[in-house]
C-alpha positions as a printed NumPy array, in Angstrom:
array([[  0.103,   0.014,  -0.274],
       [  1.528,   3.535,  -1.164],
       [  0.998,   6.589,   0.869],
       [ -1.452,   7.543,  -1.107],
       [ -3.817,   4.707,  -0.814],
       [ -2.872,   4.695,   3.278],
       [ -4.184,   8.594,   3.288],
       [ -7.2  ,   7.616,   1.243],
       [ -7.509,   4.697,   3.496],
       [ -7.635,   6.876,   6.777],
       [ -9.487,   9.509,   5.008],
       [-12.411,   7.053,   4.366],
       [-11.87 ,   5.412,   8.345],
       [-12.19 ,   8.911,   9.615],
       [-15.29 ,   9.768,   7.351],
       [-17.153,   6.287,   8.141],
       [-16.872,   6.833,  12.454],
       [-17.686,  10.155,  12.383],
       [-20.986,   9.918,  10.189],
       [-21.717,   6.312,  12.349],
       [-21.39 ,   8.509,  15.341],
       [-23.482,  11.205,  14.528],
       [-26.151,   9.16 ,  12.608],
       [-26.341,   6.905,  15.884],
       [-26.533,   8.993,  18.365],
       [-28.634,  11.557,  16.337],
       [-31.126,   8.653,  16.222],
       [-30.863,   7.58 ,  19.389],
       [-31.307,  10.408,  20.867],
       [-34.127,  12.082,  18.749],
       [-35.852,   8.949,  17.926],
       [-35.589,   6.764,  21.317],
       [-35.004,   9.286,  23.965],
       [-38.267,  11.114,  25.58 ],
       [-37.807,  14.996,  26.236],
       [-36.478,  14.492,  29.286],
       [-33.911,  12.438,  28.496],
       [-32.929,  13.763,  25.334],
       [-31.615,  17.066,  26.384],
       [-28.772,  16.31 ,  29.065],
       [-27.926,  13.682,  26.72 ],
       [-27.652,  15.908,  23.845],
       [-25.736,  18.129,  25.971],
       [-23.605,  15.612,  27.261],
       [-22.202,  14.722,  23.923],
       [-22.383,  18.577,  22.288],
       [-18.639,  18.54 ,  21.846],
       [-17.923,  15.269,  20.148],
       [-21.146,  15.438,  18.055],
       [-20.08 ,  18.692,  16.758],
       [-16.535,  17.914,  16.343],
       [-18.255,  14.347,  14.387],
       [-19.992,  16.647,  11.961],
       [-17.103,  19.203,  11.066],
       [-14.627,  15.636,  10.769],
       [-17.331,  14.582,   8.494],
       [-17.763,  17.821,   6.322],
       [-13.705,  18.154,   5.816],
       [-12.951,  14.851,   4.917],
       [-16.058,  15.059,   2.349],
       [-14.117,  17.548,   0.427],
       [-10.63 ,  15.733,   1.14 ],
       [-11.888,  12.659,  -0.645],
       [-11.977,  14.337,  -3.969],
       [ -8.341,  15.061,  -4.427],
       [ -7.412,  11.988,  -2.458],
       [ -8.982,  10.055,  -5.146],
       [ -7.872,  12.271,  -8.017],
       [ -4.574,  10.964,  -6.886],
       [ -5.24 ,   7.165,  -6.712],
       [ -7.155,   7.751, -10.42 ],
       [ -3.738,   9.661, -11.558],
       [ -1.439,   7.587, -10.337],
       [  0.04 ,   9.465,  -7.638],
       [  0.031,  12.753,  -5.142],
       [  0.445,  15.111,  -8.073],
       [ -2.86 ,  14.168,  -9.56 ],
       [ -4.174,  14.981,  -6.208],
       [ -3.87 ,  18.682,  -7.049],
       [ -3.552,  18.685, -10.78 ],
       [ -6.312,  20.881, -11.92 ],
       [ -7.287,  18.253, -15.305],
       [ -7.209,  15.436, -13.345],
       [ -9.339,  16.994, -10.815],
       [-12.059,  18.034, -13.469],
       [-11.782,  14.852, -15.019],
       [-12.607,  12.713, -12.01 ],
       [-15.515,  15.435, -11.169],
       [-17.235,  15.603, -14.186],
       [-16.267,  12.208, -16.123],
       [-16.769,   9.53 , -13.285],
       [-19.535,   8.264, -11.214],
       [-17.638,   9.038,  -8.09 ],
       [-17.384,  12.554,  -9.213],
       [-21.06 ,  12.898,  -9.586],
       [-21.794,  11.134,  -6.538],
       [-19.222,  13.246,  -4.945],
       [-21.006,  16.789,  -5.934],
       [-24.439,  15.714,  -4.241],
       [-22.542,  15.138,  -1.226],
       [-20.165,  17.631,  -1.125],
       [-23.487,  19.879,  -1.336],
       [-24.275,  18.459,   1.803],
       [-21.525,  18.403,   3.358],
       [-22.055,  22.495,   3.309],
       [-24.466,  22.035,   5.883],
       [-22.8  ,  19.963,   8.339],
       [-20.806,  23.   ,   9.957],
       [-24.059,  24.754,  10.345],
       [-25.783,  21.592,  11.957],
       [-22.698,  21.796,  14.165],
       [-23.485,  24.982,  15.433],
       [-27.199,  24.188,  16.156],
       [-26.435,  20.908,  17.513],
       [-28.443,  19.762,  20.046],
       [-31.493,  22.074,  18.813],
       [-31.509,  20.309,  15.331],
       [-30.667,  16.825,  16.453],
       [-33.121,  15.748,  13.394],
       [-31.482,  17.321,  10.817],
       [-28.18 ,  16.16 ,  11.511],
       [-29.5  ,  12.537,  11.883],
       [-30.959,  13.301,   8.199],
       [-27.509,  14.987,   7.123],
       [-25.829,  12.248,   8.554],
       [-27.97 ,   9.048,   7.221],
       [-27.974,  10.603,   3.266],
       [-24.091,  11.068,   3.768],
       [-23.242,   7.433,   5.634],
       [-25.587,   5.804,   2.838],
       [-23.94 ,   7.69 ,  -0.397],
       [-21.177,   5.381,  -0.916],
       [-23.651,   2.838,  -1.772],
       [-23.647,   4.759,  -5.305],
       [-19.972,   4.008,  -6.075],
       [-17.335,   1.46 ,  -5.282],
       [-18.141,  -2.249,  -5.268],
       [-21.716,  -1.259,  -4.97 ],
       [-21.515,   0.275,  -8.799],
       [-20.017,  -2.809, -10.485],
       [-23.251,  -4.122, -12.222],
       [-26.133,  -2.14 , -14.212],
       [-30.175,  -2.471, -14.38 ],
       [-32.026,  -4.352, -11.686],
       [-28.984,  -6.141, -10.188],
       [-27.126,  -3.039,  -9.607],
       [-30.115,  -1.241,  -8.334],
       [-30.978,  -4.056,  -6.185],
       [-26.576,  -4.149,  -5.275],
       [-26.91 ,  -0.125,  -4.434],
       [-30.021,  -0.379,  -2.227],
       [-28.814,  -3.401,  -0.119],
       [-25.682,  -1.92 ,   0.15 ],
       [-27.241,   1.085,   2.103],
       [-29.166,  -0.585,   3.977],
       [-26.035,  -2.237,   5.096],
       [-24.258,   1.255,   6.114],
       [-27.69 ,   2.722,   7.527],
       [-28.519,  -0.735,  10.047],
       [-24.649,  -0.663,  10.619],
       [-24.489,   3.009,  11.268],
       [-27.469,   2.843,  13.73 ],
       [-26.274,   0.067,  15.566],
       [-22.442,   0.931,  16.406],
       [-23.075,   5.107,  16.689],
       [-26.518,   4.523,  19.275],
       [-23.921,   2.024,  21.41 ],
       [-22.376,   5.48 ,  22.634],
       [-25.516,   7.103,  24.012],
       [-26.521,   3.558,  25.089],
       [-23.677,   3.05 ,  27.378],
       [-24.363,   7.14 ,  28.555],
       [-27.893,   5.744,  29.296],
       [-26.869,   3.207,  31.545],
       [-25.486,   5.144,  34.828],
       [-28.495,   6.768,  34.528],
       [-30.706,   3.972,  35.952],
       [-29.66 ,   5.246,  39.57 ],
       [-31.42 ,   8.484,  39.284],
       [-35.077,   8.288,  40.747],
       [-35.939,  11.32 ,  38.139],
       [-34.512,   9.841,  35.065],
       [-34.674,   5.555,  35.87 ],
       [-38.493,   5.348,  33.885],
       [-37.226,   7.8  ,  30.732],
       [-33.941,   5.663,  30.714],
       [-35.891,   2.229,  30.755],
       [-38.262,   3.275,  28.118],
       [-34.988,   4.613,  25.922],
       [-33.632,   1.431,  26.376],
       [-36.423,  -1.067,  25.66 ],
       [-37.046,   1.086,  22.804],
       [-33.261,   0.868,  21.704],
       [-33.4  ,  -2.852,  21.991],
       [-36.604,  -3.148,  19.574],
       [-34.693,  -1.113,  16.894],
       [-31.113,  -2.993,  17.604],
       [-32.959,  -6.514,  16.735],
       [-34.321,  -5.254,  13.436],
       [-30.57 ,  -3.104,  12.746],
       [-28.966,  -6.408,  13.501],
       [-31.257,  -8.466,  11.395],
       [-30.768,  -5.869,   8.484],
       [-26.62 ,  -5.999,   8.684],
       [-26.33 ,  -9.465,   8.838],
       [-29.115, -10.206,   5.745],
       [-27.902,  -7.37 ,   3.708],
       [-24.125,  -8.214,   4.608],
       [-24.91 , -11.888,   3.409],
       [-26.711, -10.095,  -0.065],
       [-23.484,  -8.171,  -0.513],
       [-21.188, -11.077,  -0.13 ],
       [-23.115, -12.715,  -2.755],
       [-23.545,  -9.6  ,  -5.404],
       [-19.927,  -8.736,  -5.227],
       [-18.235, -12.543,  -4.838],
       [-20.556, -14.715,  -5.87 ],
       [-19.65 , -17.034,  -3.092],
       [-18.038, -16.807,   0.633],
       [-14.323, -15.193,   1.215],
       [-12.528, -18.601,   1.372],
       [ -9.802, -17.272,  -1.046],
       [ -6.736, -16.315,   1.977],
       [ -4.572, -15.363,  -0.709],
       [ -6.992, -12.424,  -1.84 ],
       [ -6.269,  -9.61 ,   0.353],
       [-10.215,  -8.374,  -0.573],
       [-11.128, -11.836,   0.487],
       [ -9.337, -12.017,   3.899],
       [ -9.987,  -9.093,   5.126],
       [-13.842,  -9.338,   4.395],
       [-13.47 , -12.505,   6.215],
       [-12.053, -10.775,   9.334],
       [-15.094,  -8.617,   9.015],
       [-17.603, -10.969,   8.946],
       [-15.713, -12.615,  12.407],
       [-15.78 ,  -9.477,  14.005],
       [-19.697,  -8.499,  13.012],
       [-20.462, -12.092,  14.331],
       [-18.72 , -11.273,  17.62 ],
       [-20.451,  -8.224,  17.679],
       [-24.049, -10.143,  17.328],
       [-23.158, -12.228,  20.396],
       [-22.365,  -9.688,  22.468],
       [-25.311,  -7.577,  21.857],
       [-27.499, -11.147,  22.26 ],
       [-26.098, -11.937,  25.738],
       [-26.768,  -8.259,  26.649],
       [-30.285,  -8.754,  25.743],
       [-30.826, -12.16 ,  27.078],
       [-28.704, -12.344,  29.476],
       [-27.456,  -9.706,  31.825],
       [-30.663,  -7.403,  30.865],
       [-32.885, -10.249,  33.052],
       [-30.372, -10.132,  35.835],
       [-31.078,  -6.017,  36.006],
       [-33.945,  -6.76 ,  38.702],
       [-31.779,  -9.149,  40.983],
       [-28.216,  -7.438,  40.992],
       [-28.412,  -4.315,  39.635],
       [-25.14 ,  -2.876,  39.802],
       [-23.231,  -6.511,  38.394],
       [-25.673,  -7.094,  35.315],
       [-25.716,  -2.966,  34.387],
       [-21.533,  -3.389,  34.894],
       [-21.562,  -6.714,  32.439],
       [-23.921,  -5.057,  30.034],
       [-21.919,  -1.523,  29.98 ],
       [-18.615,  -3.851,  29.38 ],
       [-20.383,  -5.72 ,  26.49 ],
       [-21.6  ,  -2.599,  24.672],
       [-17.928,  -1.01 ,  25.347],
       [-16.664,  -4.3  ,  23.931],
       [-19.194,  -4.08 ,  20.681],
       [-18.064,  -0.304,  19.83 ],
       [-14.238,  -1.612,  19.584],
       [-15.227,  -4.186,  17.324],
       [-17.248,  -1.526,  15.412],
       [-14.187,   0.129,  15.337],
       [-12.167,  -2.525,  13.791],
       [-15.146,  -3.299,  11.307],
       [-14.637,   0.163,  10.02 ],
       [-11.146,   0.279,   9.731],
       [-11.455,  -3.289,   7.734],
       [-13.941,  -1.817,   5.368],
       [-11.815,   1.873,   4.966],
       [ -8.896,  -0.475,   3.465],
       [-10.553,  -3.445,   1.616],
       [-13.468,  -0.81 ,  -0.192],
       [-10.116,  -0.089,  -1.902],
       [ -9.004,  -3.33 ,  -3.073],
       [-10.006,  -5.596,  -5.99 ],
       [-12.365,  -8.296,  -5.068],
       [-10.981, -10.758,  -7.323]])
């Protein structure tokens, strides 16, 4: 991997991580938490969410010159006006990037407005998070198969983004169970997250299988292929995250009434482990998304 490849992978990782965090947090706070709980969580996370929105905007704009450098064969292409123009107007990536750049203009304003504009932040982050489905491996096919692949990949990105990103406010909520003024709202939000989480995990697994079938046509068993090896590692990490989520919901949550402190600590540790694994998944995706699936 060249230095340009590494820079593009880091840009992709930072972009995905920022959007996943903002999208999951905004959906949790705006859609799952009652107003009495949404206000303190939104305020507590105001600095990281604002930084996430600014990082998402910066990496959106940085992605174009890095992609131009990849296509142009080196760092010179990243600043060459002819290469930049060709990538911008003559490629599918460039056309999709124009739409993403327009959305990115709103992100600094949403950062200033957080937490007053949580819904708008969720919408903008969600659209940007789903937009890679318009390019890359998801755009390899034309016609009905291509449309199916793009839709499937968009579902995968949004479901995974909600699952991973919402774990941050989920963890933040757990200590609030001891606050009598917030306990009812916290229990309600956690129940709603459990229901939404079931849907998100199922969607991630189903769409993930769909992506593998649509890209490779078989399971990634060729260990000599860097793409397939990294994809297999991603699948293993997602399955581990799923196991942790299942253990939290069906092993530790029922124990809260009998052993509150121990159960809540186990749930928190499991959720933190999911976040760590999810960060690893994002790093893998940032790298193997640049590789040839063959």
